[in-house]
N, C-alpha and C positions, 0 to 999 in steps of 0.2 A: 408743295406740289403746285405746278403751274397749270391752272385750268384752261388756259388758252390752247394748250397742246392736246387737250382731252376732247375737243369738239371740232366739228367741221362747220363751215358756213355754207349757206345755200349756194354761193358762187363756187365753192370747192366741189360740192356735190354735182353741180351743173357741169363742171369741167370733167369730172370723173365719169359721169354717165353720158356725156356728149349730147345733152338736150338743151333746149332753149330756156331762157329765164322764166317765161310764163309757165312752161311745162314743169320746171323744177318746183316752183311755188305751189302749183296745183297738186303735184305729187306729195310734197311735204305736208300740205294741209290734210290730204287724205290719210297719210300715214299717222299724222298727229291725232286725227279724229278716231281712227281705228285702233290705234296703239299697236299696230303691227305693219309690216314685218320687222321693224326695228323702232327704237325710241326716238322721238322728236320732242325737243323742249321748245315751247313757245312762250315768249314774254312780250306781251303786246303784239306787235307785228314782226318781232324779231324771232327768227328760227335758229336754233343751235342743234346740231346732230352729234350725239356722243359717238366718238370714233369706233370704239370697240364693238358695239352692237351693229353699227352700219357695216363695218368691215366683215363681220361674220356673215351678215346677209349677202353682201357683195360676193363673198367667196363661196356662197351656196350652202353654208352651214344652216341646218334647220332650226336650231335653238337660238336664234338671234334675239 
């Protein structure tokens, strides 16, 4: 299984949501701390966002 295809980068999230770089990092930090509405993995300063939970959230599914 190729893990690269399983996660989004902050830059990809930024493009999908149409928000600025600073805004995307503030948003991801908040999601990471609250552990909702989807999962964010943080390793040091590096953020990775699992595609499946993010896509469910983006599509308006409640159990992201």
